[in-house]
C-alpha positions, 0 to 999 in steps of 0.5 A, spaced: 535 491 479 532 490 472 526 487 470 523 484 464 516 485 460 514 478 463 517 479 470 512 486 471 506 484 476 501 489 476 498 488 482 505 488 486 507 495 483 500 497 486 502 495 493 509 498 491 506 504 490 502 506 496 501 504 504 495 504 509 495 508 516 494 505 522 490 509 524 484 509 519 484 501 518 478 498 520 473 504 521 469 505 517 468 512 518 474 514 517 476 510 512 471 514 508 474 520 510 481 519 510 482 516 503 483 509 507 483 502 504 488 505 500 491 499 497 484 496 496 482 503 492 489 503 488 487 494 486 480 496 485 479 503 484 471 503 481 469 500 487 466 504 492 470 506 498 464 503 503 464 496 500 473 495 500 472 492 507 469 486 505 475 484 500 479 484 506 479 476 507 480 474 501 486 480 500 490 478 506 489 470 503 492 473 497 497 476 500 500 470 505 500 466 498 505 470 494 509 471 500 507 480 501 506 484 505 501 491 505 505 497 509 502 499 515 505 505 516 502 511 522 499 518 519 506 521 522 510 517 518 506 519 512 507 527 513 515 526 514 515 521 508 512 526 504 517 531 505 522 526 505 520 525 498 519 532 496 526 534 498 529 527 495 533 529 489 537 521 487 532 515 486 532 511 492 538 506 492 534 501 496 526 501 494 521 497 498 522 489 497 514 487 500 517 481 501 521 483 506 518 489 508 516 487 517 512 490 520 
């Protein structure tokens, strides 16, 4: 899919680059010690991780407004996906579409 500079959305690109882990989200301790709230960290990299959880109500409203989904995966999915990415020699012919991603 060819996109022009006018079509580029920095926020959607950040969400496309990350996933959050089901086991980590919701636990303040795990978020702080395991790089949790990853999507919000990419959108607001200068905010302390301890405050990112306060943004979730607004973040979810914005995702709903623009018909987007936050990709939530298991820790196992991130480990296996990392190895799949390492052995990839060709670009992904079907990159994720956040407007169609189902949990």
